[in-house]
C-alpha positions in Angstrom: -157.8 -73.8 35.2 -155.9 -71.9 32.3 -152.5 -72.4 31.9 -150.7 -68.8 30.8 -147.9 -68.4 29.7 -145.4 -65.0 30.5 -142.9 -64.5 27.8 -140.0 -62.4 29.5 -138.1 -60.1 27.9 -134.5 -59.3 28.7 -133.6 -56.0 28.4 -129.8 -55.1 26.7 -129.9 -51.4 26.7 -126.3 -50.2 28.6 -126.9 -48.1 31.6 -125.2 -45.1 30.9 -123.5 -43.2 33.4 -124.8 -40.3 35.2 -123.9 -36.7 33.7 -122.5 -36.3 37.3 -120.5 -40.3 36.8 -119.1 -38.5 33.9 -117.6 -35.2 35.4 -116.4 -37.3 38.0 -114.6 -39.2 35.4 -113.9 -36.7 33.3 -112.3 -34.5 36.3 -109.6 -38.0 37.0 -108.3 -38.4 33.6 -107.6 -34.4 33.7 -105.9 -34.6 37.2 -103.8 -37.3 36.2 -102.3 -36.0 32.7 -102.1 -32.7 34.9 -99.6 -34.9 37.3 -97.7 -36.3 34.4 -97.7 -32.8 32.7 -96.3 -31.2 36.0 -93.6 -34.5 37.0 -92.3 -33.8 33.3 -91.8 -30.2 33.7 -90.2 -30.5 37.1 -87.3 -33.4 35.1 -87.5 -31.3 32.3 -86.2 -28.4 34.0 -83.7 -30.6 36.3 -82.7 -31.8 33.0 -82.3 -27.9 32.0 -80.3 -27.0 35.2 -78.0 -29.9 34.9 -76.9 -29.5 31.5 -76.9 -25.4 31.4 -74.8 -26.0 35.0 -71.1 -24.4 33.2 -69.4 -26.5 35.3 -70.6 -29.5 34.3 -70.1 -29.4 30.5 -66.9 -26.1 30.2 -65.3 -26.0 27.1 -61.4 -26.9 26.6 -60.3 -25.7 23.6 -60.7 -23.7 20.9 -59.7 -24.9 17.3 -59.5 -21.8 14.2 -60.0 -23.0 11.2 -59.4 -21.8 7.8 -56.4 -19.8 4.8 -55.7 -16.7 6.7 -52.3 -15.3 6.8 -52.3 -11.9 9.3 -55.1 -12.3 11.4 -53.8 -13.5 15.3 -54.6 -16.8 16.0 -53.9 -16.5 19.8 -56.0 -12.7 19.8 -58.7 -14.7 18.3 -58.7 -17.3 21.0 -58.5 -14.9 23.8 -62.1 -13.7 22.2 -64.3 -17.0 22.8 -62.1 -18.0 25.5 -63.6 -14.3 27.2 -66.9 -16.4 27.1 -66.2 -20.7 28.0 -66.7 -19.6 31.1 -70.5 -19.8 30.5 -70.2 -23.2 29.8 -71.2 -25.6 26.1 -75.0 -25.0 26.4 -74.7 -21.4 27.2 -72.5 -20.2 24.5 -73.9 -16.8 22.3 -72.5 -18.2 19.6 -73.5 -14.6 17.2 -72.0 -12.8 19.9 -68.7 -14.4 20.0 -69.1 -14.2 16.0 -69.8 -10.0 16.1 -66.6 -10.1 18.9 -63.6 -12.2 16.2 -65.4 -9.9 13.3 -64.0 -7.0 15.2 -60.7 -7.9 14.7 -59.5 -5.9 12.0 -58.5 -8.9 9.5 -61.2 -10.7 10.4 -63.7 -10.6 7.0 -65.9 -13.7 8.2 -66.0 -15.9 11.0 -68.5 -18.8 11.3 -68.2 -19.7 15.2 -70.1 -23.6 15.9 -70.2 -26.2 19.0 -68.4 -29.7 18.4 -69.1 -31.7 21.5 -68.7 -32.1 24.4 -66.3 -29.2 25.1 -65.1 -27.1 22.1 -65.9 -24.4 20.0 -64.9 -24.3 16.4 -64.3 -21.3 14.2 -63.8 -21.0 10.8 -62.6 -17.8 9.7 -61.6 -15.5 6.1 -59.7 -13.0 6.1 -59.9 -9.9 4.6 -57.2 -9.7 1.1 -56.7 -6.1 0.1 -55.8 -4.9 -2.7 -54.8 -1.0 -2.4 -53.7 1.2 1.0 -55.4 4.0 1.9 -52.7 6.3 3.2 -50.4 5.2 5.0 -52.2 3.4 7.8 -55.5 1.8 6.6 -56.0 -1.0 3.6 -58.8 -1.4 1.1 -60.1 -4.3 -0.6 -61.9 -5.8 -3.6 -64.9 -5.1 -1.8 -65.0 -1.1 -1.0 -63.9 -2.5 3.1 -61.8 -0.3 4.6 -60.1 -1.4 7.5 -56.9 -0.2 9.9 -54.6 -3.1 11.0 -52.6 -1.1 14.4 -49.6 -3.0 12.9 -49.5 -0.8 10.1 -48.6 2.2 12.3 -45.9 0.1 13.2 -42.5 -1.9 12.3 -43.4 -4.4 10.0 -43.6 -8.8 9.6 -41.7 -9.6 6.5 -44.7 -10.9 5.2 -47.1 -8.0 5.6 -44.0 -5.6 4.5 -44.1 -7.2 1.0 -47.3 -7.6 1.2 -48.1 -3.6 1.5 -45.1 -2.8 -1.0 -46.7 -4.4 -3.7 -50.2 -2.6 -3.1 -51.0 1.2 -5.4 -51.7 3.6 -2.7 -55.1 5.4 -2.9 -56.3 8.7 -1.0 -58.3 11.4 -0.7 -59.4 13.5 1.6 -62.9 12.7 2.0 -62.2 9.2 2.5 -63.9 8.2 -1.2 -62.2 5.1 -1.5 -65.0 3.2 -3.2 -64.6 5.6 -6.5 -61.5 5.6 -6.3 -61.1 2.2 -6.0 -63.2 1.9 -9.2 -61.4 3.9 -11.1 -57.9 2.8 -10.2 -59.1 -0.8 -12.1 -59.9 0.9 -15.1 -56.9 2.8 -15.0 -54.4 0.0 -13.7 -55.6 -1.7 -17.7 -55.1 0.9 -19.7 -51.8 1.9 -18.5 -50.4 -2.0 -17.8 -51.5 -2.0 -21.3 -48.5 0.1 -22.1 -46.4 -0.8 -19.5 -47.1 2.4 -17.0 -45.7 1.3 -13.8 -48.8 2.4 -11.8 -48.3 2.6 -8.2 -51.1 4.7 -6.8 -53.4 7.7 -7.2 -54.2 10.7 -5.1 -57.0 13.4 -5.1 -56.8 16.6 -3.2 -59.2 18.6 -0.7 -60.0 20.1 -4.7 -60.9 16.5 -6.0 -58.0 17.1 -8.6 -56.3 13.6 -9.5 -52.9 12.6 -9.8 -51.5 9.6 -11.1 -48.0 8.6 -8.8 -45.5 6.7 -11.0 -42.9 4.4 -10.1 -39.5 6.6 -9.6 -42.5 9.4 -7.6 -43.4 10.8 -11.3 -46.3 12.8 -10.6 -48.8 12.4 -13.7 -51.7 15.5 -13.1 -55.3 14.7 -14.1 -56.8 17.5 -12.3 -61.0 17.0 -11.4 -62.2 17.7 -15.0 -62.3 14.9 -17.9 -59.8 12.7 -15.9 -61.2 9.0 -17.8 -60.6 10.9 -21.1 -57.3 12.2 -20.0 -55.8 9.7 -18.1 -57.1 7.6 -21.8 -55.1 10.5 -23.8 -52.2 10.0 -21.0 -52.0 6.4 -21.8 -51.7 7.4 -25.5 -48.8 9.3 -25.1 -46.9 7.3 -22.7 -44.8 5.1 -25.3 -43.8 7.4 -28.0 -43.2 10.9 -25.3 -42.7 9.7 -22.2 -41.0 6.2 -21.8 -37.7 7.2 -23.8 -37.2 9.7 -21.2 -38.9 8.3 -18.1 -35.9 8.2 -15.4 -35.4 12.4 -16.7 -39.4 12.8 -15.9 -40.5 14.8 -12.6 -43.9 15.8 -13.7 -46.7 15.0 -16.3 -49.4 17.9 -16.4 -52.3 16.4 -18.6 -54.5 19.9 -18.3 -54.2 20.9 -21.6 -57.3 20.9 -23.8 -55.1 19.2 -27.1 -51.6 18.6 -25.1 -50.0 17.9 -22.3 -46.7 19.2 -20.0 -43.6 17.7 -19.6 -41.1 18.5 -16.9 -37.7 16.6 -16.9 -35.9 16.4 -13.8 -32.2 17.9 -16.3 -34.2 21.0 -17.8 -36.7 23.7 -17.2 -40.3 22.1 -18.0 -40.9 21.8 -21.8 -44.1 21.7 -23.2 -45.2 20.0 -25.3 -48.2 19.4 -28.1 -50.1 16.3 -29.1 -52.4 16.3 -31.6 
């Protein structure tokens, strides 16, 4: 009997899951991920509601910082506290900043939260360089603003500031060109020690300079810079020696000027 040798081979090829099994596994994983996402979303919502509850994180203090002299700290604090009831995390910082910057003396306001219960407001104050009429002030940046206290009695510090400012005015509110002209004029008149206190335009834009002791210098509406320069040239030789007796100087002449003195009839002088 012949021996028959049977060779047995083992098949090591892995058995892959069927397509239906893969679908079930994918759905299972997606379901698990979805459940965890829902749980995370639910917990996040609980956390948000917890932190947004105004009663849990109330604002207890407002700190006002910066170098300011006339801005009212109490009014600024009240503007901020109108929103403090919303709680630390519900504050509208931009709205608070706008409310503070609407106050007359405030140039810029920077608002930030300070954990856990404070708001800090850093304030920059307007620096006026001139008065605009009786009730307004104007800054070097051409900002016109009207503090309510200018309409009545002023504190000594504010009165001192106002008394030291030149006065500008124009019915057309031309504060920008007048500030520029003031800067040019003041440098020329300071050089000859002419005591400029302000400049005013009328409805025709005719300019008049106001000097100390109520001396008026009529410039007119034509060749304004040229006439101001000519006045600076005649001030020392003609005006300064009799300054205390001067009422008005009229520069609306082509080659000269007219000078009205308090004690005599107006005199016409010519400057070649």
